[in-house]
N, C-alpha and C positions, 0 to 999 in steps of 0.2 A: 628520774621517771617521768615519761610521757604525761600528760595531764589527760588528753585525750585518750589512752590505751587505758588509763585509771578510771577513766568515767566508765569504758567499756567492760573492763572487771568487773566494775559494781555492778551492772546490773545483768551481767550473766552470775555472778554470784548471790545475788538476790532472787532473781529467777529462777536459779538452779537449771536452766537449758540455754543452749545456745540459740535454738530458735525461738524462744520466749523473749529472749533480750533483743533480738534480733528487730522483733515487731515492736518493741517497747524505745527502741532506738532508730526505726525504720532504715536497717540495714540488716543484709542478707545475711544468712546464716555462713557464708563461706567468709565475708569479710570481717564477721563478728570472730571466726575461729581466727584467722590471720593473724587480727590485733592479738588475741590471748596468746597466742603463739610466739608471736614478736615479744610481747611484754615477758613472757617465760624465759624465753632466751636469754633477753637483756639481764633479768634478774640470774638468772643461772639456774632456776629452781623450778619444781613441778608446782601448779598452782592448784590443780584440779586433778581429782581420781574420775575417770570416765568408764562411765558402765551403763548397761542398756537402759538403766531408768533415769539418766540424765547425770548431774555433775555433782561431785561431793567434792569441796574443798580440800585441800592439805594441811598440815598445820601449819606452814609457810602461808598457804592461801587464806588461812583464819586470821592469820596475824595482819596481813594485807588489807583483808575485808575488815576488819577492825578500825583499821586508821582510815580508810575510805570512807566507812560508816560515819564516822566523827567529822570528818571532811565535808561530807554531805547533810549534816545537820547542821553545821555552822555556816554551810552555805545559803541552805535553804532560811535560814534566820537573818543573814547578812540582807538577802534577795526580798525578803519580807520589809524588812524596815527602810529599803532602799525605796520598794515601790508604794509605800504607806504613805500618807500627808496627812496633814490637818482637815485637807477638806473632802479628802477621797478616801475610801477604805473599800477594797477589793482585794480579790484571791479567795484561797481554800481555807478555811477553818475546821480544825477536826477537834469535835466537842464529844467528850463519850460521859456517860450517866447510866443509872440503872434503868433497866426497862420501864419500872413503874413509873418513876420521876419523870424521865425522858418522855414517855407517852401522854401520861395523865397532868402533869404541871408544865414543865418545858414546851413541847411541842406547840401547845394552844396556844402560846403567847408569844412564839415567834414570830407573828405576823408583825408584831410592832417594829421590830428588830429590822425584817427586810424593807418597812414603809420607811426607812430612816438610810438604811443602807442596802438600795435593791443590786447594788453589786457583787454583795457577798455571799461566796459559796460555801455553805455549811454543811460539812458530812457529819452528821449526826449518827454517832455509834451506841447502840443500846445494848447493853450485856452486863451480867453481874460482876464478870470477872475485871479483875482492875488491870488497865491496861499501863504501861510504863510511861509514863511521860518524860522523864530525862531521855529516855530514846527515842522519842518521838512518835511513839505509837497514836498519841494523840496530842494536840495543842492544849486544851483544856479539859479539867475534869472536876464534875459534880459529884462527890461520893457521898457515902453515908458514914463515913466513919474519917478519922482525921489521917491525912497519908502520914506514910512513914517515913520518905525521902526527906534528907535533910535539906537539899539542895531545891525545893519546891518553895514558892510564894503560895501560901493560902492562906485564905478568908473564910470563917465561921459565918454562916448564912442565917441558919435557924436552927430549932430544933423542932424535931416532930415525934410523934406517937402513933401505935399503931393501936387501934381501937374497931368497936363494933358497930354496925350499922346495916339497917335494913330500909326496904323500899315503904313507903305509906300504904302501898298496894299488897304487899305479903303481911305487914302488920294486920290491914283489916280483915285479911282471910285469915292467918293463923293466930291473931291475938299476940300482943305485947308479954314478952316473958319476964316474968319478974325476978327470978334466980337463976343460977348458973344449973340448977336442978331441973330448971323447964327444958333446957336442950334437948333432953330426951323426946320431946313434941316439936322440934324444929330440925331444920338443914343448916348445917354451917358449911359457909363457903371460905377457904382458905389456901394459903400453900402449905405443903407438907412442911414439917419442921427441919427435913435435912434436905430439902433444895437449898439451893445458894439464895439467901436472902438476910437480910440485918438480924443480928441476934437476939434484940429484944424482942423483934417478931416472932421469932421463930419459939422463943420461950414463952410467948402468950399462945400461940398456937400449941403448944406442947401441953400447956395446963388446960385448955379447952377439949382439947382430945383427950384426957383422963378423965373427963366428964361421959355420964353416960348419954353421949349424942345420939341422936336418933337416926341422923343420915348425914352425909357428908359431900361435898364436893371439892376438889382440890383442882386447884390451875397452879402452872408454874409461874405466876406472873401477875402482879394486882391488875391490870389492866383487864385480865380473862375475870378475874374476883368481880372488879367494878361490874362488867357487863352481866354479869350472873345476879348480881346485887338488882340491877336496876330491871332485868328482869321479871322481879318477882321471886327467885327461885330460892330465896335462903337469907340468914343475916350472915354479913362478910365481914372478914378482919382484913380493914384498908387504912391506909397512912390517915392522918388528919387535915391534910393538904388539900384534901379532896372537898372538903365542905364548902371553900369557896367556889368551885365550878358546878359543885350539886348540891345547893342548899336544901334541896328536898327531902334528901338522906337523913334519916332516923336515929338517931344514937341509941344503941341498946346497952343495956349495962354500964351505965356510967360510973360505976366502981372499978370496973376492970378494962384495964391498957396496960401498955406495955411502956417499960422504961423510955426515957428520952433518947434518941436516936440522933447525934449532932450532924448536921448537914455542911461539909464544905466544897468550896471552890478553889481549885489548885490549878498551878499552871508553872512550867521553868522559870527560872531565873532568867535564862538567858532571851525571855519573849517577853520579858518587862515592858520595853519600850516600843513593843508590836501592836500596832493602832488596831488589828482586827482583835487581838486578846483585849485590850482597853475596852472597846465599843463593847465587846459582848460584856467583860465584867461588869460594866457600869450599867447595861440592861438588865443583866440578872439582879442587883442588888437594888436598883430602881425596881422592879417585879416583886422580889422580896418587901420591902418598904411597902408597896401597894397592898400585899396579902397581908401584911401585919395590921396595916390600918382597917382593912375589911373585917379581919378576925377581931380585932377590938370594939369595931362598931357592932359587929354581932353580938359580942358579949363571950366571944367562943375563946375559952383558955387554952 
């Protein structure tokens, strides 16, 4: 099979459209169509069902797309390793993590990484959905649980807990609650138990919601919860790693917190020698060590 035709086939299958594939490949729609017809004739089979909404792979097309996807991943990995060197780190690194951890802990620290490697391009994908690393939806993941795939290199970074915090301004105006029963006089800011989040956090919120809470504000990520707490709106359920960046936050109900949540860094075995992955891994580990030192010096468990 002609490698160039396979490359064009892969782009069409990935895009689901001759026009979109042509835009990616910088070819006209007619040129792409001719290459696909030639490939189908050479294989003696139909690779796409054509209809008004686009293209759908046939069973034979699915088999070929699975093969070209594997080839594309291996070529990407080989290309990255060829380009990387001890002196230079450049190219794109796709990093995925949860919205809260990505916005509140990781993103503010990335300036240090870019200072050392200004040519690095990071695609930071913040979402609660777990992306498939072996299928290269992302290169590196920081997850709030241990990855289930066996073919991933993983490193446990730290354990976190969800705790309750309020701003000094809020507590000055509304007073410090002494027990959970006092929640009837306060506003609780948190994620709903049924939205995507770590299980331990959902359980803590569920327990708090069972109390006679006077007022609530629910937000679908911890960044929103934090902003509301900083605006003196109420008592928020937040991850404890925020204390390093927001030392003025006051912990409320010290006896109430979630169980431990493990945080793992993971990446595919095939990227073990990729320089971009190595420098990002080392950067995260250094920042975790600095965070732990800060917590220890501040006497925070």
